[in-house]
Backbone as JSON, one array per atom type, in Angstrom:
{
  "sequence": "MTSIQKEIQKPHNIVVMTDLALGDDWAAMMGLCAFAAMNKSIGLHFVGAYGNRSTEETTRNLSQQIPLLWKQLERESTTCPQVYKGADRAMNSDAPYQVAQDGIERIIHADFPTTSMENGPIKPVEALYQSLLKSNIPIAILSLGAPTEAVYATGRLKTRIDQSIAMLGTLTTQGNTDPHREA",
  "N": [[0.85, -1.18, 0.0], [0.58, 2.2, -0.88], [1.93, 5.33, 0.42], [0.15, 7.39, -0.02], [-2.27, 6.0, -0.34], [-2.5, 4.96, 2.25], [-2.75, 7.34, 3.69], [-5.18, 8.34, 2.69], [-6.93, 6.49, 3.74], [-6.99, 7.0, 6.44], [-8.92, 7.78, 9.3], [-11.14, 10.56, 9.22], [-13.0, 13.48, 10.0], [-14.78, 15.32, 7.84], [-15.74, 18.55, 7.3], [-17.85, 20.38, 5.43], [-18.43, 23.57, 4.5], [-20.76, 25.42, 2.95], [-22.29, 27.5, 0.44], [-24.4, 26.35, -1.13], [-25.2, 26.22, -4.47], [-25.85, 25.76, -7.94], [-22.82, 24.94, -9.29], [-19.31, 25.3, -8.68], [-19.29, 24.43, -6.02], [-21.25, 22.47, -6.05], [-20.05, 20.51, -7.65], [-17.87, 19.87, -5.98], [-19.26, 18.84, -3.77], [-20.42, 16.53, -4.9], [-18.09, 15.02, -5.53], [-16.92, 14.71, -2.97], [-18.95, 13.29, -1.63], [-18.94, 10.91, -3.11], [-16.33, 10.03, -2.51], [-16.54, 9.69, 0.3], [-18.5, 7.74, 0.34], [-17.13, 5.55, -0.62], [-15.16, 5.25, 1.25], [-15.24, 4.22, 4.33], [-14.12, 5.27, 6.62], [-14.38, 7.95, 6.68], [-16.06, 10.66, 8.01], [-18.53, 12.59, 6.87], [-19.8, 15.85, 6.75], [-22.15, 18.45, 6.22], [-22.5, 21.95, 6.15], [-24.76, 24.44, 5.78], [-24.48, 27.73, 4.56], [-24.68, 31.32, 4.17], [-24.28, 33.21, 1.08], [-24.06, 32.56, -2.0], [-26.69, 32.22, -1.89], [-29.33, 32.61, 0.54], [-28.87, 31.44, 3.93], [-31.01, 29.83, 4.69], [-31.95, 28.94, 2.18], [-29.65, 27.63, 1.09], [-29.21, 25.62, 2.96], [-31.58, 24.2, 2.72], [-31.27, 23.37, 0.04], [-29.02, 21.65, 0.37], [-30.15, 19.75, 2.12], [-31.94, 18.47, 0.48], [-30.46, 17.68, -1.78], [-28.19, 16.17, -0.92], [-29.2, 13.67, 0.27], [-30.43, 12.68, -2.07], [-28.26, 12.38, -3.86], [-26.76, 10.55, -2.34], [-28.43, 8.35, -2.42], [-28.3, 7.79, -5.16], [-25.69, 6.91, -5.23], [-26.03, 4.48, -4.24], [-26.1, 3.94, -1.47], [-26.81, 3.28, 1.99], [-29.5, 4.97, 3.56], [-29.2, 5.53, 6.24], [-26.54, 6.05, 6.6], [-26.09, 8.42, 5.42], [-24.56, 11.6, 4.87], [-24.82, 14.22, 7.31], [-26.73, 17.26, 7.55], [-26.32, 20.62, 8.47], [-27.34, 23.75, 9.85], [-25.74, 26.76, 9.34], [-23.93, 29.87, 9.66], [-25.81, 32.83, 9.08], [-25.37, 35.38, 8.23], [-23.11, 38.12, 7.51], [-20.28, 38.93, 9.59], [-20.51, 41.52, 10.73], [-23.13, 42.22, 10.4], [-26.56, 43.01, 11.05], [-28.78, 41.75, 10.11], [-30.12, 38.74, 8.62], [-28.77, 37.39, 5.59], [-30.21, 37.96, 2.44], [-30.92, 37.09, -0.88], [-31.67, 39.06, -3.66], [-34.35, 38.57, -5.99], [-33.51, 39.08, -8.6], [-30.85, 39.29, -8.19], [-27.18, 39.48, -8.28], [-26.09, 37.06, -7.47], [-27.92, 35.14, -8.33], [-27.64, 35.42, -11.02], [-25.03, 34.59, -11.49], [-24.97, 31.94, -10.49], [-26.98, 29.17, -11.19], [-30.36, 28.22, -10.26], [-31.37, 25.35, -8.32], [-33.13, 22.69, -9.85], [-36.57, 22.1, -9.08], [-37.47, 19.54, -6.79], [-39.06, 16.44, -5.97], [-38.2, 15.28, -3.78], [-38.15, 14.79, -0.32], [-37.09, 17.04, 2.25], [-34.1, 16.29, 3.99], [-33.14, 15.69, 7.44], [-32.38, 18.65, 9.27], [-29.99, 20.07, 11.3], [-29.0, 22.15, 14.09], [-25.87, 23.87, 13.85], [-24.28, 23.85, 16.11], [-24.71, 21.39, 17.32], [-23.21, 19.69, 15.7], [-20.59, 20.66, 16.21], [-20.33, 20.1, 18.96], [-20.42, 17.3, 18.9], [-18.13, 16.74, 17.35], [-16.13, 17.7, 19.04], [-16.16, 15.78, 21.03], [-15.13, 13.6, 19.8], [-12.22, 11.7, 18.85], [-11.24, 11.78, 16.34], [-9.45, 13.28, 13.67], [-10.15, 16.56, 12.31], [-11.13, 17.99, 9.28], [-11.59, 20.97, 7.49], [-13.5, 22.35, 4.92], [-14.13, 25.2, 3.35], [-16.39, 26.66, 1.32], [-17.86, 28.9, 0.83], [-19.09, 32.01, 2.05], [-16.76, 33.08, 4.49], [-17.54, 33.23, 7.15], [-18.76, 31.16, 8.77], [-16.61, 29.36, 8.86], [-14.81, 30.82, 10.4], [-16.21, 30.89, 12.84], [-16.26, 28.11, 13.38], [-13.53, 27.53, 13.6], [-12.88, 29.0, 15.89], [-14.44, 27.62, 17.72], [-13.64, 24.91, 17.53], [-10.91, 24.98, 17.6], [-7.76, 23.75, 18.3], [-8.36, 21.23, 17.41], [-8.71, 21.03, 14.73], [-7.35, 19.61, 11.95], [-6.8, 20.03, 9.25], [-7.38, 22.7, 6.94], [-9.12, 24.19, 4.37], [-9.9, 26.8, 2.21], [-12.05, 28.66, 0.08], [-12.03, 31.81, -0.2], [-14.22, 34.48, 0.68], [-15.66, 37.52, 1.63], [-15.54, 38.94, 4.91], [-17.02, 41.06, 5.87], [-18.82, 41.98, 3.98], [-21.86, 41.14, 2.49], [-22.54, 38.51, 0.28], [-21.88, 38.17, -3.3], [-20.15, 40.68, -5.03], [-19.69, 41.28, -7.68], [-19.56, 39.49, -10.87], [-16.87, 38.85, -11.34], [-15.35, 38.86, -9.06], [-15.93, 36.78, -7.38], [-14.35, 34.39, -7.11]],
  "CA": [[0.0, 0.0, 0.0], [1.39, 3.42, -0.96], [1.7, 6.3, 1.5], [-1.07, 8.14, -0.36], [-3.4, 5.14, 0.0], [-2.58, 4.92, 3.7], [-3.24, 8.65, 4.14], [-6.59, 8.43, 2.32], [-7.72, 5.59, 4.58], [-7.02, 7.45, 7.83], [-10.22, 8.38, 9.66], [-11.25, 12.01, 9.28], [-14.28, 14.15, 9.89], [-14.69, 16.42, 6.88], [-16.84, 19.49, 7.45], [-17.94, 21.22, 4.24], [-19.27, 24.75, 4.73], [-21.03, 25.84, 1.57], [-23.47, 28.25, 0.04], [-24.7, 25.48, -2.26], [-25.99, 26.51, -5.64], [-25.24, 24.98, -9.02], [-21.51, 25.49, -9.63], [-18.15, 24.59, -8.16], [-19.64, 23.78, -4.76], [-22.01, 21.27, -6.41], [-19.05, 19.53, -8.08], [-17.13, 19.44, -4.78], [-20.17, 18.01, -2.99], [-20.53, 15.22, -5.55], [-16.83, 14.32, -5.36], [-16.75, 14.33, -1.56], [-19.91, 12.22, -1.31], [-18.43, 9.67, -3.72], [-15.17, 9.64, -1.72], [-17.01, 9.2, 1.6], [-19.26, 6.5, 0.1], [-16.15, 4.48, -0.83], [-14.22, 5.19, 2.36], [-16.05, 4.21, 5.55], [-13.44, 5.95, 7.73], [-14.64, 9.38, 6.54], [-17.32, 11.22, 8.48], [-18.76, 13.77, 6.04], [-20.83, 16.71, 7.32], [-22.36, 19.65, 5.42], [-23.05, 23.11, 6.85], [-25.26, 25.47, 4.88], [-24.17, 29.09, 4.97], [-25.07, 32.33, 3.17], [-23.29, 33.58, 0.06], [-24.77, 32.57, -3.28], [-28.09, 32.2, -1.49], [-29.48, 32.76, 1.99], [-28.6, 30.2, 4.66], [-32.22, 29.01, 4.6], [-32.01, 28.3, 0.87], [-28.54, 26.7, 0.89], [-29.45, 24.47, 3.83], [-32.66, 23.43, 2.07], [-30.63, 22.71, -1.11], [-28.22, 20.54, 0.88], [-30.99, 18.71, 2.73], [-32.58, 17.74, -0.6], [-29.52, 17.13, -2.76], [-27.3, 15.16, -0.32], [-29.85, 12.35, 0.28], [-30.64, 12.25, -3.45], [-26.96, 11.92, -4.35], [-26.4, 9.35, -1.57], [-29.26, 7.26, -2.98], [-27.73, 7.46, -6.47], [-24.45, 6.18, -4.96], [-26.5, 3.19, -3.72], [-25.7, 3.82, -0.07], [-27.92, 3.25, 2.95], [-29.88, 6.31, 4.02], [-28.74, 5.7, 7.61], [-25.15, 6.5, 6.58], [-26.05, 9.67, 4.65], [-23.99, 12.75, 5.58], [-25.77, 15.09, 7.98], [-26.79, 18.66, 7.13], [-26.45, 21.54, 9.59], [-27.57, 25.16, 9.48], [-24.66, 27.59, 9.84], [-24.03, 31.34, 9.71], [-26.8, 33.38, 8.15], [-25.07, 36.79, 7.94], [-21.73, 38.55, 7.7], [-19.97, 39.15, 11.0], [-20.93, 42.82, 11.25], [-24.49, 42.5, 9.93], [-27.64, 42.78, 12.0], [-29.88, 41.03, 9.48], [-29.74, 37.61, 7.78], [-28.56, 37.7, 4.18], [-31.24, 37.55, 1.48], [-30.58, 37.41, -2.27], [-32.78, 39.61, -4.44], [-34.74, 37.65, -7.05], [-32.7, 39.34, -9.78], [-29.52, 39.62, -7.68], [-26.0, 38.97, -8.99], [-25.88, 35.66, -7.12], [-28.78, 34.31, -9.18], [-27.11, 35.51, -12.37], [-23.8, 33.8, -11.53], [-25.26, 30.53, -10.21], [-28.36, 28.77, -11.48], [-31.13, 27.61, -9.19], [-31.6, 23.92, -8.45], [-34.5, 22.36, -10.28], [-37.38, 21.62, -7.95], [-37.45, 18.08, -6.67], [-40.12, 15.91, -5.11], [-37.51, 14.68, -2.64], [-38.37, 15.47, 0.95], [-35.88, 17.51, 2.92], [-33.53, 15.48, 5.06], [-33.13, 16.43, 8.71], [-31.44, 19.77, 9.4], [-29.68, 20.26, 12.71], [-28.2, 23.36, 14.35], [-24.45, 23.57, 13.69], [-23.66, 23.61, 17.42], [-24.77, 19.94, 17.56], [-22.05, 19.13, 15.01], [-19.37, 21.04, 16.92], [-20.28, 19.33, 20.21], [-20.09, 15.92, 18.53], [-16.73, 16.69, 16.91], [-15.27, 17.91, 20.2], [-16.14, 14.55, 21.8], [-14.46, 12.57, 19.0], [-10.76, 11.79, 18.73], [-10.92, 11.73, 14.92], [-9.05, 14.59, 13.16], [-11.16, 17.34, 11.6], [-10.72, 18.79, 8.11], [-12.63, 21.94, 7.13], [-13.5, 22.86, 3.56], [-15.04, 26.33, 3.32], [-16.64, 27.02, -0.08], [-18.76, 30.05, 0.75], [-18.66, 33.11, 2.92], [-15.91, 32.46, 5.51], [-18.03, 33.48, 8.5], [-18.92, 29.9, 9.52], [-15.27, 28.81, 9.1], [-14.26, 31.57, 11.53], [-16.89, 30.38, 14.03], [-15.81, 26.74, 13.61], [-12.14, 27.58, 14.07], [-12.93, 29.44, 17.29], [-15.09, 26.59, 18.54], [-12.92, 23.63, 17.49], [-9.52, 25.36, 17.87], [-6.64, 22.87, 17.94], [-8.86, 19.94, 16.91], [-8.71, 21.07, 13.27], [-6.12, 19.05, 11.38], [-6.6, 20.64, 7.94], [-8.37, 23.71, 6.61], [-9.01, 24.69, 3.0], [-10.97, 27.78, 2.04], [-12.21, 29.56, -1.05], [-12.45, 32.92, 0.64], [-15.03, 35.62, 0.28], [-15.38, 38.62, 2.54], [-16.15, 38.81, 6.23], [-17.87, 42.2, 6.23], [-19.78, 42.28, 2.92], [-22.66, 39.95, 2.23], [-22.78, 38.14, -1.1], [-20.93, 38.5, -4.36], [-20.34, 42.06, -5.45], [-19.78, 41.24, -9.13], [-19.23, 38.14, -11.31], [-15.44, 38.62, -11.48], [-14.7, 38.83, -7.76], [-16.37, 35.66, -6.58], [-13.24, 33.49, -6.77]],
  "C": [[0.9, 1.24, 0.0], [1.08, 4.35, 0.2], [0.45, 7.13, 1.23], [-2.3, 7.3, -0.01], [-3.59, 5.05, 1.51], [-3.17, 6.22, 4.25], [-4.74, 8.78, 3.87], [-7.46, 7.59, 3.25], [-7.73, 5.98, 6.06], [-8.39, 8.06, 8.13], [-10.12, 9.91, 9.73], [-12.71, 12.41, 9.32], [-14.06, 15.32, 8.94], [-15.94, 17.27, 7.02], [-16.8, 20.44, 6.26], [-18.93, 22.34, 4.53], [-19.5, 25.38, 3.36], [-22.3, 26.64, 1.44], [-24.0, 27.6, -1.24], [-25.69, 26.06, -3.25], [-25.38, 25.66, -6.74], [-23.93, 25.64, -9.41], [-20.42, 24.66, -9.03], [-18.44, 23.87, -6.85], [-20.43, 22.5, -5.0], [-21.04, 20.16, -6.84], [-18.25, 19.0, -6.89], [-17.99, 18.52, -3.93], [-20.28, 16.61, -3.59], [-19.26, 14.4, -5.34], [-16.62, 13.85, -3.93], [-17.73, 13.23, -1.14], [-19.43, 10.89, -1.89], [-17.23, 9.14, -2.93], [-15.6, 9.03, -0.38], [-17.79, 7.89, 1.44], [-18.31, 5.31, -0.08], [-15.24, 4.26, 0.38], [-14.98, 5.33, 3.68], [-15.39, 4.93, 6.73], [-13.65, 7.47, 7.69], [-16.02, 9.71, 7.09], [-17.53, 12.53, 7.74], [-19.96, 14.54, 6.57], [-20.94, 17.97, 6.46], [-23.03, 20.73, 6.27], [-23.47, 24.13, 5.81], [-24.97, 26.85, 5.43], [-24.58, 30.05, 3.85], [-23.94, 32.57, 2.17], [-23.96, 33.69, -1.29], [-26.28, 32.58, -3.07], [-28.14, 32.5, 0.01], [-29.16, 31.42, 2.65], [-29.81, 29.27, 4.6], [-32.24, 28.24, 3.29], [-30.87, 27.3, 0.68], [-28.71, 25.45, 1.76], [-30.54, 23.59, 3.25], [-32.1, 22.69, 0.84], [-29.85, 21.48, -0.66], [-29.1, 19.4, 1.38], [-31.79, 17.93, 1.69], [-31.57, 17.01, -1.47], [-28.61, 16.04, -2.18], [-27.99, 13.79, -0.28], [-30.1, 11.8, -1.13], [-29.35, 11.68, -4.04], [-26.55, 10.63, -3.64], [-27.16, 8.13, -2.09], [-28.72, 6.83, -4.34], [-26.41, 6.69, -6.33], [-24.74, 4.8, -4.37], [-25.99, 2.92, -2.31], [-26.94, 3.89, 0.82], [-28.23, 4.67, 3.44], [-29.39, 6.58, 5.45], [-27.3, 6.18, 7.68], [-24.98, 7.83, 5.84], [-25.43, 10.8, 5.48], [-25.08, 13.66, 6.14], [-25.64, 16.52, 7.45], [-27.07, 19.52, 8.36], [-26.65, 22.95, 9.07], [-26.51, 26.02, 10.16], [-24.97, 29.08, 9.82], [-25.01, 31.86, 8.67], [-26.54, 34.85, 7.79], [-23.57, 37.04, 8.11], [-21.52, 38.95, 9.16], [-20.45, 40.49, 11.55], [-22.34, 43.21, 10.81], [-25.51, 42.18, 11.01], [-28.75, 41.91, 11.43], [-29.36, 39.85, 8.65], [-29.67, 38.03, 6.31], [-29.69, 37.14, 3.33], [-30.81, 37.99, 0.09], [-31.82, 37.95, -2.96], [-33.1, 38.64, -5.58], [-33.92, 37.84, -8.32], [-31.26, 39.7, -9.39], [-28.4, 38.94, -8.44], [-25.76, 37.5, -8.69], [-26.71, 34.73, -8.0], [-28.32, 34.36, -10.63], [-25.89, 34.6, -12.51], [-24.1, 32.31, -11.41], [-26.73, 30.24, -10.46], [-29.04, 28.21, -10.24], [-31.21, 26.11, -9.41], [-32.99, 23.7, -9.0], [-35.29, 21.87, -9.06], [-37.39, 20.1, -7.97], [-38.59, 17.65, -5.77], [-39.53, 15.28, -3.86], [-37.8, 15.49, -1.39], [-37.04, 15.94, 1.52], [-35.42, 16.49, 3.95], [-33.53, 16.3, 6.34], [-32.05, 17.51, 8.71], [-31.25, 20.01, 10.89], [-28.95, 21.58, 12.89], [-26.72, 22.98, 14.36], [-23.77, 23.31, 15.03], [-23.69, 22.12, 17.77], [-23.59, 19.24, 16.89], [-20.77, 19.42, 15.8], [-19.24, 20.27, 18.24], [-19.88, 17.89, 19.94], [-18.61, 15.8, 18.14], [-15.76, 16.88, 18.08], [-15.15, 16.65, 21.07], [-15.37, 13.43, 21.09], [-12.95, 12.78, 19.0], [-10.3, 11.79, 17.28], [-10.55, 13.14, 14.43], [-10.16, 15.25, 12.32], [-10.51, 18.1, 10.45], [-11.89, 19.7, 7.76], [-12.41, 22.37, 5.69], [-14.56, 23.95, 3.5], [-15.18, 26.82, 1.88], [-17.58, 28.22, -0.23], [-18.2, 31.19, 1.55], [-17.89, 32.5, 4.08], [-16.42, 32.6, 6.94], [-18.14, 32.2, 9.32], [-17.57, 29.25, 9.8], [-14.6, 29.52, 10.27], [-14.89, 31.07, 12.83], [-16.39, 28.98, 14.38], [-14.39, 26.71, 14.16], [-12.09, 28.02, 15.53], [-13.48, 28.37, 18.21], [-14.24, 25.32, 18.65], [-11.41, 23.78, 17.73], [-8.51, 24.32, 17.39], [-7.08, 21.51, 17.43], [-8.84, 19.87, 15.39], [-7.34, 20.65, 12.76], [-5.76, 19.72, 10.05], [-7.71, 21.66, 7.7], [-8.1, 24.23, 5.21], [-10.18, 25.65, 2.78], [-10.88, 28.46, 0.68], [-12.84, 30.79, -0.42], [-13.32, 33.94, -0.07], [-14.67, 36.76, 1.21], [-16.09, 38.39, 3.86], [-17.18, 39.9, 6.5], [-18.87, 42.6, 5.16], [-20.56, 41.02, 2.62], [-22.81, 39.74, 0.72], [-21.69, 38.54, -2.05], [-21.21, 39.92, -4.84], [-20.34, 42.2, -6.97], [-19.29, 39.86, -9.6], [-17.74, 37.84, -11.33], [-14.71, 38.51, -10.14], [-15.0, 37.59, -6.95], [-15.21, 34.77, -6.17], [-12.01, 34.27, -6.35]]
}
C-alpha cells in the first residue's frame, strides 16, 4: 500500500461549509460524497451558509440534494452525511442575508431544479461542533462560501482542526459584489 493510499484511509471528519448553488460547490459536494461512500473511515458533514443564497435556501438545497446523491451512490440512508444550518449573515451585519430575485448571485449561479424529494433532517451547527469535540478523529474543514462559519468553527474547534481549505469571500460584505470577484 502506498503512502497516499494509507493517508486516504485514515479516519477524518470532513466538514464542508457551503453556500450550495449549481456550480463549483455542487461539483465538490458530488466528489466528496463519492469519496465518503467508498471510504467508511470518513465522516462527512455539510453546513449550509449564506453567500450565493441565503442560509435558509442553501441548507434546504443541501438537505434535498445530499440524500438524493447518496441514494444514487447506492448507499444506505442511515449513513447519509448530515446537514447543519450555519451562519446566516456577515460578522458585522444585523440582518440575515437575502438574495434579491434578480440579484447577482442568481445571475452567476443557477437555481436547483425543484425536486419531489423530501428535505432530510437539518440540525443546528452547534450539535455538530459538540459531537466533533467529543471525538478523537481529526477534523478537516473545507469552506466554499462566505468564511463566517469557518471563523466560528475555528474558534469553537480550535486545535482539533487538522486541515483547513478555504475559497475565501469577505467577512464584512454579504454576497458576491460582481461576477469577477467571486473566486
